[in-house]
N, C-alpha and C positions, 0 to 999 in steps of 0.2 A: 163236751168240748170245753165248757167254762172251767170244769174241774181240772182238766188237763192243763189249761193255762195257769191256774192257781198253783198246781203242783210243780210246773216248770219254774214259776217265779220263786217257789220255796226251795229251789235247788235240786229237785229230783229230775230224772230223765224218764220219759214215758215209753214203755215198750208194749206194743200191741201184738197179741198172738191169738191163735184160734183157726178153725177150719175156714177155708175160703180166702180169696184174694182181699188184702186190706188196702190195695192201692187207691181205689175210689174213695174209701173212707178217709184216708189220710189227705187225699186231695180236697175233699169237702172241708176238712179241718183247716187246711192251708188257705182255702178261699175265704172261709168264714172268719178266721182269726189272724192269719199271718200276712194278708195282702197289704196291710199298712206297715208291717214290720220288715226289718232286714232279714231275709231268709235264703237258704240254699237248699235245693232239692237234689238228692243223690239217688240214682236208680242202681241199687246194689246188685240187681239181677243182670245188669248189662255186662256182656262178656268181656268188654275191654276196659272196664272201670279199674282205676288204680288209685292207691293212696295218694300218689303224686298229683293226679288230676283233681282229687278232692281238695288237697292242701293248696294247689295253685288257684282253684276257684275262690277259696277263702281269702288268700293273700292278695290276688290280683283283682278279682271282681268285687268282692265284698269290702276288703280293707283298702283297695285301690293302691296297692304297693307296686312300684315299678322296679324291676331288677330281679336277680335270681338268687337262689340259695344253694349252698353246697350239699346239705343233707336235709332229710325230712325233719330231723330233730331241731335244726336251726330254724326251719320254717315254723314248727310248733312253738318254739321259744318266741319267735317274732309275734305270732298270733296272740300268745299269752300276754306278752308285754304290752302290745297295742290295746288289748281289751282291758288290761289292768290300768293303763293310763287313761282310758275313757270309760269310767264306771257307768256313765249314762248310755253307752252304746250296747245294745243287746242284739245278739245274732242267734237266729233259730236255724238249727240243722235238722232237716227232715230226710231220713234214710229209709227207702223202701228196701226191705230184705237186707238187714245188716248182717245176716248170716249167709249172704250170697257167695257163690263159688269164689269170686275174686277178692272178697273182703274177709274170708275166714282166717287168713294167716295170722300168726302170732304178732308180727310187727305191726300189721294194719290195725288189729284190734287194740293193741297196746297204745298206738297213736290216737285212735278214736277215743279211747278211755281217757287219755290225757286231755283231749279237747273237751270231753263231756264234764271233766272235773273243774273246768274254768267257770267261775261264778256267773259271768254274763254271757255264756254260750249255752243255749238250751237245746237238748237233743230229744227228738221224737223218732222212734224207729219201729219197724215191724220185723217179725221173724216167721218163717214157715217150716223150717226143718225141725223134725221132732227132737233131734239131738243138739239143736242150736245152743242151749244153755251150757253145754260142755266146753264151748269156746272160751268161757270166762272163768278164771280161777277166782279165789277170794279177793285178791288185790284188785283185779279188774272190776269185779262186782262192786267193790267199794268206790272205785273211780266213776263207774257209770251211774251208780246209785239209782237203780231201776225201780219204777213202780209198774207192776205188771197188770195189764188190762186184757181180759179175755173178750175178744170181739169176733164172734162167729158170724161170718157174712154169707157163707155158702156160694160166694161168687166164683165164677170160673177164672183160673189163673191164665187168662188169655195173653196178656202182655208179658208176664213173667216167663211163660214157656215158649214164647214166639222165637226166642234165640236158641232154643235147644238144638235145632237141626244144624245151625251154623257151628254150634259148639262141638257136635259129634262128628259132623262130616268134614268141616275144614276148621281146624283149631285156630282160634284167633291168636294173635301174638301173645297177649297176656296169659291166655290159658296154656299155650304151648310153653311159655316161660315157667308157669307154676308147675306143669308136669315135669319139665326138664329139671328144675331145682329139686323136686320131690324124688325123682329117680336117682339123681346124682348123690343125694344125701344118703342113699342106701348103699353107695359104693365105698370102696376103700380110698384113703387119701391119695394113694398112688394112681388109682384109676381116675380120680378127679383131675389129677395133674396131667395125665395123658390126654384126657378129653379137652382140658383147657388149652394145651399145646395145639391141638388140631383146630380148635375154635379160633385162636389167635392167628394162626397161619391163614385160615379161610378169610378172616376179616381183613388181613393185610392185602389179600388178592381180590377183595369184593368188587373193585372197579376194573378188574382185568377180564375182558370179555372172553379171552381164550383159555381162562383157568378151568381145568377139568377136575381138579382135585389134587390131593397130595399123594405122591406115589408111596407105596408101602415101605420101600427101601429108604427113601428120604425121611419118612416119618420115624422109622426105626432108629436111624442115625440121630435124629433130634432127641428122641426119648432116651437114647444111650447117653448123649451129652448132658441131659438134664438129670441123669441118674434115676430114671423112673423105671427102666427095665434092664435086665441083664442078659436076655436072650430073645431072639425073634419069636420063639415059642411062647414066651410070657406075653409078648405084645399081641400075638395072634389070639391067644386065649382071651385077652382083655377085649379085643375088637369083636370077638364072637359075642361077648356079653353085651357090648354096646349095640350090636346088631339085633340081639334078642329084645333089647329095650326099644328098638327102632330109633336109636339116636343117630346112627350113621348109615350111609349107603356106600356100597363098594361096587365098582364096575371096572371091567377090563378095557383098556384103551386099545387103539388100533395097533399099538406096538406090543400088545400082549401084557403090558404092565398093569398091576392092580392099583386103581386110584380110590382114595378115601374122601368122602364128603360128609359134612354134618347136615342132616336133613331138616334144617330149620333156617328161616330167613335171617338176613344180616341184622335187622333192627332188634329182633328178639335175642340174637347172640350178644349184641352190644349191651342190652339190658342185663343179660345173664352175667357178663363179666363185671358190670357195675355192682350187681348184687353180691357177687363173690368177693369183690374188694371190700364192700361194707362189712361183710361177715369176717 
């Protein structure tokens, strides 16, 4: 542990790998060496963890900033400037499973790399996935500046796997969002446009208790006006693809009309549109 502290002070980040859960080990390190320091613990295996939550904890709880930021990059810039202006202030970031399902994304790893490269922010993290190193290209590796420690504990992954059922049985918002984004990236720009139209209409009606969905005919009209389809056959083909990916549900109303619904909750859809805007 003393070596870890020395290496962190020298500007390296410590990465712990090996068979068995490293959660108890990192917790021992936290209690022994970080209890008197400013530190933040992140459970990367948690199904609803997001980059925004990590940055908010740093800016609001650690740096005691009041107010909001437009984008994550503004937030990172604020953290960098605050730490630069206070060279005596040292913040330790402890991440269990930096290779967790919700932290693997390109944007998240890039943001964490930017944080790790700050001279007075020190990062200690653990990985468990055998392919975890593939997440970092050469540039990210240089930002993180890892020193690898093999720590085989043979301990059971009790806490890390306790969320698996909730992940598989009922997707949490964050996981549904990552699945949604992943599926849509594999579709054509036109298909994404069609899906966005349906999402926007559903969000406009989210407070309407009698809303049963958008009728196929209305939807076709909207897609025609947006120059996304040129015949109802094209739209039907596209809807079949959405159905195969389990993105939408269709049902016949009492009037025999076919109604379309996106099978995801409103909050996730709002996050999805935000992400689309950023990109």
